[in-house]
N, C-alpha and C positions, 0 to 999 in steps of 0.2 A: 702357427707354422709348425708342422710336425718335424721331429728329429728322426733322421734315418740312420741306419747302421753305417751307410757311406759317409754321412756327416761326422760320425764319431771316428771312423777310420781316417778321414781327411784331417780332422782336428788333431788326432794323435800323430799323424805324419808331420803336420806343421809344427807341433810341439816337440818333434824329434823323440817321440815315445813309441815304443813297440806295443801295439794293441792287438791282441789275438781276436779271432772271430768270436770266441766265447765271451771275452771281456767287452767287446763292442756291443754285443747283445745286452749285456747287463747295464753298461753305461747308457745305452740308448733308452732303456726303460727308466733309469734314474734321471737322466736329463729331461726326458719327456715329462715326468712327474714334477720336476723342479720348475720347468717353464709353465706347466699348467698351473702350479701354485702361484707363480709370479703374476700370471695373467689374472688369476682370481683376485689376488691382492690389489692389483692395479685397477680393478673395477670398483673398488670400494671408494665411496665419495668421502674425502677427508677435508672438504672445503671449510667446514665449520668446527674443525677440531682445534682446540687451543692447547698448546703445550705450556703448562704452567707448573708442572711437578718439579720440585727442587732437584731431584736426582737427574733431570735432563739438562741441567744448566750447562754441562760440559759440551753438549751437542749443539748448543745455541750460540756459544761464544765465537767470535771471529778470531782466527789466528793472525797474529802480527809477527812478522819476522824480526828478529833482533840480531842484526849483523854485528859480528865481533871482528873488527879490523885487526886487532892484535893477533888473534888466532889465525885469521886469514893470511897475514904476513908470515907468521911462523910456518904455516903449511907450505906457502909458496917458496920460502927459503930452503925447504928440504929438497927442492928440485934443482937440477943443474941449469936448466935453460927455461927462460920465460919469454913470452912475446905478447905485447898488448895487455899486460897485467894478467896473463893466463900462463899456466905451466905447459911446457911442451913435453909430450911423452912419445915413446916409440909407437909406431903403427902396430895394431894388433889385428892379425888375420885369422 
């Protein structure tokens, strides 16, 4: 899927960023090259690649959350109002 200058301008507008025509042309080229590279990478067959390098162990572990009820209670106690074990805050517009 080719990236157009209109795509870049629309994305800039959605991100609330001012993007000039000159910048849009530059970003268009850069994004097109990036997506071309990603497409090239995704075409590589990695079915038989085995990750066994010790340096990659951090990428293979599963994260386990460790809830800290003492900290959670201390944080909740800093708010004036709670409801259903959740803190109530003012509406932000």
